[in-house]
N, C-alpha and C positions, 0 to 999 in steps of 0.2 A: 418357139418353145415358151411354155408358161413358167414364169418364175415361181419359186416356192413362196408361199405366204409365210410371213414371219410372225404373225400375230393372229389370235382368235378374238381380238377385241370386239365386243358387241354381240358375240355369239353365245348361245346357251346350249348346254349339254345335259342330258338325263343319263345318269350312270346307275344301273341296277346293281344291287348288292354292293353299294359304294362305301359303306361305313368303315370297312376294315380290310386288311390283307391287300390283295391285288386291286380291288375296287377303290380303296382309299388312295393308293398310289396313282391310279388312273385319274381320279378326281383332282389330285394335287397337280399332276402334270398338265392337264387341260386348263386348270385355273391359272397356273403359272404362265401359260401361254396367252392368257387374256380372257378365256371363256368364263361365263358364269356357270355354276354347276348345281343341278338338282340332285341331291344325294338320296337315293332310294335305300330304304331298309325295310326289313320285315318286322323286326323287334328283337330285343328292347331298343329304346331310342337313344340311350346314352352315348354310344360311340358315334352315331350319326350326328347328334347335336354337337358333340365336341369337335368333330371335323368341320361342321358348318361354322362354328365359332372361330376356329383356327383360320379358315379361309376368309371370313368376313373381317377378321382383325387385320388382314393384309389388304383387303379391298372391300369397302363397305357395300352391303347389299349385293354381294356377288355369289352367294350360296344360300340354299335353304334345304330342308329335309322334306321327304315325302314318304309316307308309310303305305305299304300295300302288300298283301299276300298275292304273289304272282300266280299261284295256282287257281285263284279266283278270276277266271277270264272276264267275268261280268264287270269287274272293277277296273280293268286296264284302260278302257276308253276314258273313264272318269279320272283316272290317275294322270293320263296325258293331258286332259283338259285342265286339270288342276295345276299342273306344271306350267302350261302355257298361260293360264290365267294369272300366275304370279310373275312369270318371266317376260311375257309378251311375245315370245317366239320359241321355236325349238329347232336347232340346227344340227345337233349331234345326238344320236342315240347309241349308247354302248350297252349291249346286252351281256353283262358280266355275271349276274347272279347265277348260282349253280348249286345243285345238290350233288354230292359225291360220296358214295359208300359202296362196299361190295354187296353183290346179290348172287351168291353161288347158285348154280343150277340145282334144282330140287328144293330150294327154299324161297324162291322169289314169290312175293305176294303182289296182288293187284294194287295195293296201296303203294308199294315201292315203285312199281311200274308207273303209276299215275304221277308220283312225286318226281321221279327222274326224268320222265318224258315231259312232264308239265313245266318244270323249271328250266330244263336245258333245251327244249325244242318248241313246245307250244307257246310259252310266254314270249320268247323272242319273235315268233311269227305274229302273234296278235298285238304285241306292243309296236312292232314295225308297221303293221296295218293301221293302228290307231294314230301313230305319229306321222303317217305318210303325207297328209295334206300340208302339214307344217314344214316337213322336210323338203317337199317339192317347192314350197314357196320361196325358200332361200338357198336352193341348191345344196341340200344337206347331205349328211353322211351317216351310215349305219356301220357299226363295228360289232361283230360277234366274237365272243371269247369261246374258242372251240377247245381242242386238246389234241396232242399228238396221238392219243389213243383213239381218236376217231378213225384212224387208218390202221394202226397196229393194236390189236386187242390186248387189253390188260386182264390178266387172269382173274376170274371170279367177279368181273364187272360187265357182264353182257348187256344189262339194261342201260347202264351209263354209257357204254361204248356205242350202243345203237342210237341213243339220244344225241350224242355228239356227232356221230356220222350223219344223222339227219340234219343237224344244224349246219354242217359243212355243205351239204347239198342245198339247204335253204339259202345259205349265203350266196352261192353261185346263181341260184334261181332268181333271187331278188335282184342281184346285180344285173342280170339280163333283162328282167321285167321292168325295173325302175330307171334304167339308163334312158336318156342322158341326164335326167334331172337329179337323180340321187345315186351316189356311189355307195357300194356295199362291199366290205372286205372282212376278213377274219384274222384273228391271231390265235395260234395254237401253242400254248405254253407246254414246256416239258417240266422237269423237276425244278420248280421255282420256290415253293413253300411246302414243307412237310405237313401232313394232316394235323389238325388241331389235337386229335387224340393220340398223336405220336406215331412213331414208326421205329421198329427194332433197329438197333445200330447196324447189325449185319445186313439188313435189307437196304438201309441208306447207303452203306458202303458198296453194295452190289449195284445199285442204281448209278452211283457216281462213277464206278468203273466202266459203265456203258457209255458215258458221256465223253466225247473227244476232248472237250475243254477241261475235263476232270474236276468239275465243281458244279454245284447247283447254281441256278440263277437267283435273281432277286426280283421282287415286285416291280422295281424301277425299270428292269429290262423289258417287262411287258408294257408298262406305261409308256416307255419311250417308243416302242413300236406302234402302239395305238396313236400316239401323238403324230408320228410320221404319217400314218395312214389318214389321219384326220386333216392335218395341216399342210403337209408337204407333198402328198402323193396325188396331185390333181389329175393325173392320167392313169391312175391305178384303180381298177374295180374288178370284182369277182375273184380276188386272190386271197389265199390263206397262207400267212407267213408263220413258219415254225420258229419259235424262240425257245430253243431247247439245248443250246450248247453243242449242237450237232448230233444229239442222241439218235434222232430218227434216221440218219444216214447209215447208222451202223447195224440196224436190225436186218 
């Protein structure tokens, strides 16, 4: 039996959408376990720079920011090359960045489709491809942030749901194709953070009533699962873990 690794010392992670919310919690968890972190953001830079300063105050030269629009596939290889140029290696790729908003049938635009598919499916694929030589070199790990709605549709979100369902299949496909050199797993959050633009109190209450644990989760719940899959789950690949308080078992 392989014992769990207790540290990520010397390893480097690239976390997309890392400046805030769940991405920032994942960055902090990996950093606390010893990893250096490349903090991706699209813009503006303030929150990413503040997080990098926070992490570097704890351990010098252990974090830096990287800016890129993940919809521009032509920049993804250069982004990975830039990260490795600064860190010297890349061991962990966390595809966390995501667009999320309703697209009711009858009103879906091509631009919305390109955005939702681009951020939630296309970018994880091409970032994984760009990172592959570096991940293979060190027995690396890819973690994709999926969604419980990849399996159970969310009303008025057909484009988003299709993108996350595609990411779930991509996770399993990459796990098969990249083994044994690289492990690939997914985390499917449930109600962890309410949308930035708010949610009606009645809607929030309805969601919480569907959760067996009777409460929303926290970003740290997702970060803890990511850390487990990166650091401790050496014999786990091709799996998607729902972190949803049991909500998905009640549908």
